[in-house]
Structures are given as C-alpha cells and as structure tokens.
C-alpha positions as a printed NumPy array, in Angstrom:
array([[ 18.761,  -5.139,  11.688],
       [ 21.609,  -7.548,  10.939],
       [ 20.01 ,  -9.712,  13.377],
       [ 17.021,  -9.637,  11.664],
       [ 18.582, -10.511,   8.185],
       [ 20.008, -13.467,   9.711],
       [ 16.399, -14.12 ,  11.186],
       [ 14.882, -13.431,   7.913],
       [ 17.421, -15.85 ,   5.795],
       [ 16.8  , -18.741,   9.017],
       [ 13.041, -18.088,   8.019],
       [ 13.218, -18.525,   4.138],
       [ 15.42 , -21.728,   4.419],
       [ 12.815, -22.736,   6.58 ],
       [ 10.504, -22.417,   3.854],
       [ 12.579, -23.683,   0.88 ],
       [ 13.02 , -27.182,   2.993],
       [  9.824, -27.384,   3.724],
       [  8.718, -27.279,   0.216],
       [ 10.982, -30.236,  -0.99 ],
       [  9.083, -32.084,   1.702],
       [  5.662, -31.032,  -0.084],
       [  6.681, -31.337,  -3.514],
       [  7.924, -35.375,  -2.999],
       [  4.73 , -35.46 ,  -0.916],
       [  2.555, -34.264,  -3.957],
       [  4.627, -36.917,  -5.803],
       [  4.359, -39.659,  -3.641],
       [  0.407, -39.372,  -1.595],
       [ -2.641, -39.389,  -3.39 ],
       [ -4.802, -36.384,  -2.854],
       [ -7.494, -35.873,  -0.477],
       [ -7.58 , -36.178,   3.247],
       [ -4.331, -38.317,   3.641],
       [ -2.388, -35.783,   1.802],
       [ -3.718, -32.927,   4.012],
       [ -2.544, -34.637,   6.989],
       [  1.283, -35.078,   5.653],
       [  0.906, -31.42 ,   5.024],
       [ -0.653, -29.411,   8.024],
       [  2.861, -29.522,   9.898],
       [  4.068, -27.54 ,   7.149],
       [  0.842, -25.331,   7.571],
       [  1.417, -25.295,  11.422],
       [  4.98 , -24.354,  10.463],
       [  3.791, -21.385,   8.178],
       [  1.679, -20.116,  10.881],
       [  5.025, -20.231,  13.031],
       [  7.71 , -18.769,  11.462],
       [  6.588, -14.767,  10.622],
       [  6.367, -14.763,  14.564],
       [ 10.322, -14.867,  14.2  ],
       [ 10.487, -11.274,  12.513],
       [ 10.279,  -7.909,  14.034],
       [ 10.661,  -6.207,  10.955],
       [  7.717,  -4.415,   9.7  ],
       [  8.733,  -4.639,   6.435],
       [ 10.53 ,  -8.363,   6.439],
       [  7.787,  -9.563,   8.764],
       [  4.434,  -8.459,   6.991],
       [  6.139,  -9.348,   3.758],
       [  6.675, -12.591,   4.964],
       [  3.701, -13.202,   6.982],
       [  1.685, -12.109,   3.395],
       [  3.36 , -14.861,   1.174],
       [  3.513, -17.716,   3.354],
       [  1.412, -17.387,   6.72 ],
       [ -1.806, -16.21 ,   3.85 ],
       [ -1.364, -16.934,   0.594],
       [  0.76 , -19.989,   0.852],
       [ -0.613, -22.002,   3.551],
       [ -3.85 , -21.404,   0.649],
       [ -2.012, -23.039,  -1.721],
       [ -0.7  , -25.761,   0.118],
       [ -4.374, -26.567,   1.149],
       [ -5.553, -26.279,  -2.466],
       [ -2.903, -28.892,  -3.112],
       [ -3.968, -31.065,  -0.305],
       [ -7.153, -31.882,  -3.375],
       [ -4.978, -31.296,  -5.991],
       [ -6.457, -27.963,  -6.788],
       [ -4.921, -25.086,  -7.089],
       [ -2.412, -22.615,  -8.946],
       [  0.782, -25.57 ,  -7.438],
       [ -0.998, -28.195,  -9.798],
       [  0.333, -26.311, -12.619],
       [  4.087, -26.829, -11.817],
       [  5.626, -30.535, -12.675],
       [  9.342, -28.828, -12.266],
       [ 10.389, -28.283,  -8.511],
       [ 11.995, -24.481,  -9.14 ],
       [  8.567, -23.5  , -10.471],
       [  7.06 , -25.363,  -7.327],
       [  8.938, -23.82 ,  -5.478],
       [  8.572, -20.048,  -7.104],
       [  4.512, -20.226,  -7.01 ],
       [  4.312, -21.395,  -3.741],
       [  6.801, -19.106,  -1.841],
       [  5.657, -15.68 ,  -4.416],
       [  2.029, -14.071,  -4.815],
       [  2.884, -14.752,  -8.452],
       [ -0.344, -16.636, -10.729],
       [  0.74 , -18.007, -13.928],
       [ -1.505, -16.892, -17.254],
       [ -3.354, -19.425, -18.971],
       [ -2.702, -21.077, -22.018],
       [  1.287, -19.582, -22.025],
       [  3.773, -21.866, -22.918],
       [  7.058, -22.271, -20.621],
       [ 10.382, -20.376, -22.677],
       [ 12.992, -21.48 , -20.429],
       [ 14.594, -24.598, -18.245],
       [ 13.555, -23.168, -15.239],
       [  9.408, -23.679, -15.769],
       [  8.937, -27.388, -16.739],
       [  6.21 , -28.835, -18.42 ],
       [  2.855, -26.189, -17.648],
       [ -0.351, -27.612, -17.487],
       [ -3.421, -25.258, -17.118],
       [ -7.152, -26.164, -17.137],
       [ -8.522, -23.364, -19.622],
       [-10.573, -21.445, -17.464],
       [-13.639, -18.418, -17.216],
       [-14.221, -18.446, -13.691],
       [-15.271, -15.747, -12.285],
       [-14.081, -13.178,  -9.726],
       [-14.329, -14.183,  -5.305],
       [-15.475, -10.247,  -4.806],
       [-17.993,  -9.48 ,  -7.862],
       [-17.622, -12.959,  -9.872],
       [-18.443, -11.235, -13.187],
       [-17.243, -13.786, -15.558],
       [-13.96 , -13.106, -17.222],
       [-11.203, -14.422, -18.966],
       [ -8.339, -14.984, -16.752],
       [ -5.901, -15.526, -19.456],
       [ -7.096, -12.592, -21.418],
       [ -7.071,  -9.992, -18.553],
       [ -4.036,  -7.089, -18.902],
       [ -2.533,  -4.868, -16.538],
       [ -1.641,  -1.26 , -17.536],
       [  0.803,  -0.583, -15.22 ],
       [  4.497,  -0.839, -16.871],
       [  7.836,   0.312, -15.756],
       [  7.072,   4.183, -16.398],
       [  3.796,   3.574, -13.912],
       [  5.771,   1.96 , -11.422],
       [  8.636,   4.033, -10.919],
       [  5.982,   6.847, -10.813],
       [  4.839,   5.605,  -8.004],
       [  7.984,   4.652,  -6.172],
       [  8.792,   8.441,  -7.136],
       [  5.936,   9.543,  -4.854],
       [  6.534,   6.678,  -2.153],
       [  9.96 ,   7.922,  -1.85 ],
       [  7.988,  11.805,  -1.434],
       [  6.006,  10.708,   1.43 ],
       [  8.435,   8.936,   3.201],
       [ 10.054,  12.542,   3.117],
       [  6.838,  14.461,   4.204],
       [  6.935,  12.244,   7.303],
       [  9.62 ,  14.901,   8.625],
       [  7.226,  17.945,   8.658],
       [  4.029,  15.517,  10.208],
       [  3.756,  18.065,  13.305],
       [  2.362,  20.653,  11.089],
       [  0.256,  18.398,   9.094],
       [ -3.024,  17.508,  10.051],
       [ -3.594,  13.934,  11.405],
       [ -6.305,  13.217,   8.788],
       [ -4.04 ,  14.016,   5.941],
       [ -0.676,  11.828,   7.763],
       [ -3.128,   8.577,   7.247],
       [ -4.402,   9.583,   4.067],
       [ -0.461,   9.655,   3.617],
       [ -0.311,   6.179,   5.304],
       [ -3.423,   4.591,   2.866],
       [ -0.71 ,   6.036,  -0.501],
       [  2.058,   4.423,   1.335],
       [  0.557,   1.263,   1.395],
       [ -0.862,   0.464,  -1.88 ],
       [  2.297,   2.158,  -3.611],
       [  5.121,   0.163,  -1.464],
       [  2.728,  -2.7  ,  -1.714],
       [  2.17 ,  -2.69 ,  -5.519],
       [  6.52 ,  -1.964,  -5.985],
       [  6.916,  -5.391,  -3.475],
       [  4.42 ,  -7.483,  -5.378],
       [  5.394,  -5.862,  -9.119],
       [  9.516,  -6.386,  -8.378],
       [  8.618, -10.105,  -7.571],
       [  7.004, -10.588, -10.596],
       [  9.707,  -9.33 , -12.443],
       [ 11.83 , -11.378, -11.035],
       [ 10.203, -14.46 , -11.88 ],
       [  9.14 , -12.865, -15.744],
       [ 12.548, -12.52 , -16.126],
       [ 14.055, -15.804, -15.36 ],
       [ 11.582, -17.891, -16.639],
       [  9.777, -16.166, -19.429],
       [  6.618, -16.757, -18.297],
       [  3.335, -14.209, -18.785],
       [  2.133, -13.937, -14.565],
       [ -1.367, -11.982, -13.59 ],
       [ -1.357,  -8.73 , -13.183],
       [ -1.378,  -8.081,  -8.834],
       [ -3.208,  -4.702,  -9.13 ],
       [ -5.095,  -2.814, -12.117],
       [ -5.736,   0.252, -11.215],
       [ -7.49 ,   0.393,  -8.555],
       [ -8.897,   4.19 ,  -8.162],
       [-10.596,   3.776, -11.502],
       [-13.004,   1.103, -10.172],
       [-16.575,   1.905, -10.658],
       [-18.057,   0.201,  -8.389],
       [-17.43 ,  -2.191,  -5.099],
       [-18.034,  -4.9  ,  -7.38 ],
       [-15.176,  -4.181,  -9.345],
       [-12.673,  -2.901,  -6.785],
       [-12.522,  -6.14 ,  -5.514],
       [-12.738,  -8.152,  -7.505],
       [-10.797,  -6.874, -10.951],
       [ -8.593,  -4.579,  -9.444],
       [ -7.776,  -4.656,  -6.03 ],
       [ -4.754,  -7.171,  -4.793],
       [ -5.938, -10.371,  -7.136],
       [ -3.604, -12.225,  -5.945],
       [ -5.57 , -12.253,  -2.991],
       [ -8.497, -12.396,  -5.178],
       [ -7.278, -15.305,  -7.17 ],
       [ -6.877, -17.771,  -4.014],
       [ -9.57 , -16.621,  -2.318],
       [-11.996, -18.138,  -5.238],
       [-11.08 , -21.4  ,  -4.583],
       [-11.09 , -21.891,  -1.444],
       [-13.459, -20.179,  -0.107],
       [-16.25 , -18.459,  -2.734],
       [-16.742, -21.481,  -5.446],
       [-17.259, -24.375,  -2.263],
       [-19.699, -21.781,  -0.553],
       [-21.431, -20.95 ,  -3.734],
       [-21.741, -24.936,  -4.231],
       [-23.136, -25.172,  -0.901],
       [-25.509, -22.573,  -1.272],
       [-26.506, -23.171,  -4.687],
       [-28.653, -26.616,  -3.159],
       [-30.233, -24.415,  -0.968],
       [-31.114, -20.945,  -2.488],
       [-30.862, -21.286,  -5.852],
       [-27.308, -20.328,  -8.078],
       [-29.255, -16.987,  -8.793],
       [-28.791, -16.07 ,  -5.315],
       [-25.85 , -17.869,  -3.982],
       [-23.145, -15.824,  -4.883],
       [-24.828, -13.598,  -2.031],
       [-23.782, -15.618,   0.933],
       [-20.662, -16.787,  -1.129],
       [-19.258, -13.288,  -1.091],
       [-20.117, -12.194,   2.177],
       [-18.538, -15.311,   3.546],
       [-15.395, -14.571,   1.316],
       [-15.086, -11.021,   2.9  ],
       [-15.136, -12.788,   6.725],
       [-12.28 , -15.09 ,   6.194],
       [-10.489, -11.97 ,   4.387],
       [-11.133, -10.284,   7.74 ],
       [ -9.945, -13.522,   9.71 ],
       [ -6.261, -13.771,   7.78 ],
       [ -6.2  ,  -9.567,   8.124],
       [ -6.482,  -9.528,  11.743],
       [ -3.526, -12.438,  11.7  ],
       [ -1.515, -10.251,   9.687],
       [ -1.672,  -7.716,  11.871],
       [ -0.852,  -9.871,  14.81 ],
       [  2.524, -10.661,  13.251],
       [  2.865,  -6.773,  12.554],
       [  2.002,  -5.655,  16.299],
       [  1.8  ,  -9.167,  18.19 ],
       [ -1.01 ,  -6.907,  19.598],
       [ -4.996,  -8.61 ,  20.39 ],
       [ -7.31 ,  -7.808,  17.656],
       [ -9.627,  -4.827,  18.676],
       [-11.768,  -6.171,  16.204],
       [-12.552,  -2.86 ,  13.408],
       [-10.473,  -4.578,  10.447],
       [-12.965,  -7.192,  10.542],
       [-15.511,  -4.47 ,  10.428],
       [-14.208,  -3.281,   8.082],
       [-14.918,  -6.277,   6.125],
       [-17.952,  -7.259,   7.213],
       [-19.225,  -3.638,   6.114],
       [-17.406,  -3.86 ,   2.749],
       [-18.598,  -7.624,   2.805],
       [-22.549,  -6.514,   3.571],
       [-22.428,  -3.403,   1.044],
       [-21.073,  -5.545,  -1.715],
       [-23.332,  -8.491,  -0.752],
       [-25.853,  -5.935,  -1.523],
       [-25.023,  -4.393,  -4.57 ],
       [-24.296,  -7.237,  -6.137],
       [-28.264,  -8.341,  -4.568],
       [-29.392,  -4.423,  -6.007],
       [-27.837,  -5.516, -10.059],
       [-29.176,  -8.934,  -9.45 ],
       [-32.639,  -7.635,  -8.619],
       [-32.585,  -4.63 , -11.907],
       [-30.869,  -7.222, -14.693],
       [-28.517,  -4.469, -15.203],
       [-30.895,  -2.417, -16.763],
       [-29.866,   1.03 , -14.729],
       [-26.02 ,   1.61 , -14.872],
       [-25.44 ,   4.735, -13.479],
       [-22.066,   6.72 , -15.193],
       [-18.159,   6.377, -13.655],
       [-18.11 ,  10.12 , -13.155],
       [-21.077,   9.025, -10.649],
       [-19.357,   5.576,  -9.241],
       [-16.051,   5.75 ,  -9.476],
       [-15.961,   8.831,  -6.782],
       [-18.721,   7.343,  -5.221],
       [-16.773,   4.002,  -5.143],
       [-13.526,   5.743,  -4.075],
       [-14.128,   7.875,  -1.446],
       [-16.238,   4.765,   0.127],
       [-12.773,   2.293,   0.191],
       [-11.432,   4.97 ,   1.685],
       [-13.062,   6.58 ,   4.332],
       [-13.908,   3.554,   5.478],
       [-10.151,   2.748,   5.462],
       [ -9.111,   5.94 ,   7.506],
       [-12.111,   4.978,   9.565],
       [-11.547,   1.38 ,  10.586],
       [ -8.227,  -0.095,   8.741],
       [ -5.486,   2.401,   8.502],
       [ -5.183,   3.546,  12.435],
       [ -4.111,  -0.134,  12.901],
       [ -0.869,   0.71 ,  11.749],
       [ -0.316,   3.235,  14.014],
       [ -1.869,   0.651,  17.114],
       [  0.694,  -1.687,  16.655],
       [  3.383,   0.896,  15.645],
       [  3.845,   0.353,  12.303],
       [  4.754,   3.474,  11.346],
       [  7.185,   4.359,  13.951],
       [  9.075,   1.147,  13.196],
       [  9.671,   1.793,   9.549],
       [ 10.811,   4.727,   9.848],
       [ 13.146,   3.348,  12.162],
       [ 13.738,   0.861,   9.355],
       [ 14.165,   3.789,   6.712],
       [ 16.784,   5.164,   8.78 ],
       [ 19.397,   2.573,   9.274],
       [ 19.024,   1.99 ,   5.382],
       [ 19.607,   5.483,   4.398],
       [ 22.297,   5.329,   7.355],
       [ 23.752,   1.874,   5.371],
       [ 23.852,   3.088,   1.961],
       [ 25.285,   6.278,   2.659],
       [ 28.266,   4.396,   4.636],
       [ 28.651,   2.032,   1.723],
       [ 28.893,   5.239,  -0.901],
       [ 31.314,   6.968,   0.849],
       [ 33.361,   3.915,   1.257],
       [ 33.117,   3.58 ,  -2.421],
       [ 34.377,   7.229,  -3.168],
       [ 37.313,   6.601,  -0.745],
       [ 38.772,   3.945,  -2.702]])
C-alpha cells in the first residue's frame, strides 16, 4: 500500500507539472490547431499515467479525473472552449482541470484563489436529454445529512460483504451497484466541498437524486453524474448536433447526436475498465451504453412525435426508468467489476486501511 501511495503522489505531481505547461501554452499560443498540437503530448501523458497505479480506488479515481475529464477539458481548451477558458488565475485553472467540478454561471469570486472569472451566460441543453435549462438555477437537493446517510449505508454494505457466501449472487450484484453509486457520489462531493471551502465559489452538483428519475432523458441528462454530462455536451453532442442539423433539420438532429454521445461514453467506460483490470474489453459495457443510447433516442423521437401531449405519471415512469437502468446495469455493467476483480482488490484495500487505522489508534492510546 505504501508503494502505491508513493506512485499516486508521483502521478499527481506529474499532472500538476504538466498543467503548468498547459496554462503557459494558453497564454502564449493562439487557439486552434497550433495550440492543440502543443497540448497533445499532455493528453497522451494523461492516458499513460493511470497505468502506473493498480489500486482500484486511487487508480480508478485518477483515470476518471485525468484520462477522461481532464483530457476532454484540454481538448476543448485547445479551441478556447470549455471550463478551462473561464479561470484566469493559475490555482483555479489547475483545480478545474484536474477535479470533476464545474463553476456555476454568474458566480462572483470570493477569495484570492479565484482570480477573475468570465462565464458566458448559457441556457444550453443537456447531453442526454437536451431539455433546455439554465444550469445556474439548477440546485442540488443533496446536503451534508444526505451524504452522511449514504456514507453510513456504504459502510453497512461493506460489512454485509463479510456474509456474501450466505447471500444470493443477484443480491450481491445489487449491493455492488449501490456501493458504486454511493462511493462515486461521496468522492465527487468531497472534492467539491474542499474546493468550495477554499474558493468560496458555488459549484454545479455532480448528482441530483438519480433514483427519482422519471425517464431515461431525465436520468442521463439531469440526474446521473452531471460532470460527465457537462463535458460530453460540448465535445460530442453539440458538434454532432450542428452537423446533423444541416442534414436532417434541427427537430430531428438531437437523435443521432444523443446516440453518438453514448457511443463515445461507451468507449471511455471501456477505457476506465481497462485501467481497473488491465483486461481486454468484452464489449458488454459498450452494449450497455448503446442500448441506452438507442432507447433514449427512441424516447426522444416518441416525445417529439406526440409533441409532449401524452405524459404518463411519475408513479409509472419512475419505477420503469429505475428498473430499466438497474436491470441493464446488473446484466451488462456491474459484472465487469467482478471480472476485473475490482471487488476483491477493493476489499483487500479496505482491510489494509482498517488495519492501519487500528494500529494508529492503539499507538495514540498508548501515549
């Protein structure tokens, strides 16, 4: 574990050093192809660095933060787009570049860390539902109590794994899905809370109670992992939308755009699983996102055809949506964690951390 922590520190020192270079490039090289050429070595570095880590927690978080979100932000930055164009101070540039956060629009800076922020007012649509909504007015209902409850539930789930031989495998898979959701939300919320306390900035929520989704459009576009949604929108959805609009018209252009977005998301998730397990992809994760992309495009087409005249009640659409996401996830997505032995290695890490905490506590009590 100590060797892994040492590698983790070295990886993130490399990230910080490379971001110094990117910040300088943004100041002296004009946007466009020329800036992109200068940034591509950093993009390649970010694809390589997660391979230096084997921990499912440290390696998985690093891969998600830099190989996916960080690289997409740099690609947008090459053309003077995306979240990295707003910060003018170096500390804020680094923070936004390497953490899954997004500053709310029209929020004035409140500390020396922030520098001067220039945000373009926006009423853009979400990448997977694309119902127009001003992101500055979207408020998360999550709070400290909510996260505390989820932390307790996560600890209880980890404890239940000790009795996994007495539990049906399907129930274990369901617990894995809850484990992943709680852990991901807590990690993202912790990072956002640290940035918020240091900078005084208001940040966009990362999740918005996905278990209350009323449709696939609502789930993927407004509730689940909104940091991914916000980065896929300008990198994939909007360029495809502009191209599709010239071919099939604005009304139907969102359909191929949404499907293309899910295809790119599938590729990136396959990459994330490769970092976690170093195993050749089976294609099941890709099928999971392609199925959801197809179903979501069908949902959008159905709504457009009806002109939103027929809206089933939440008591019908809510359970259907959550049930569909869970069933397809348990079928195609969650099994990849056991295939990569992420669960086994994660439990080993929990045991190591528990032993370290126990030893530390005993040393303190002896003083």
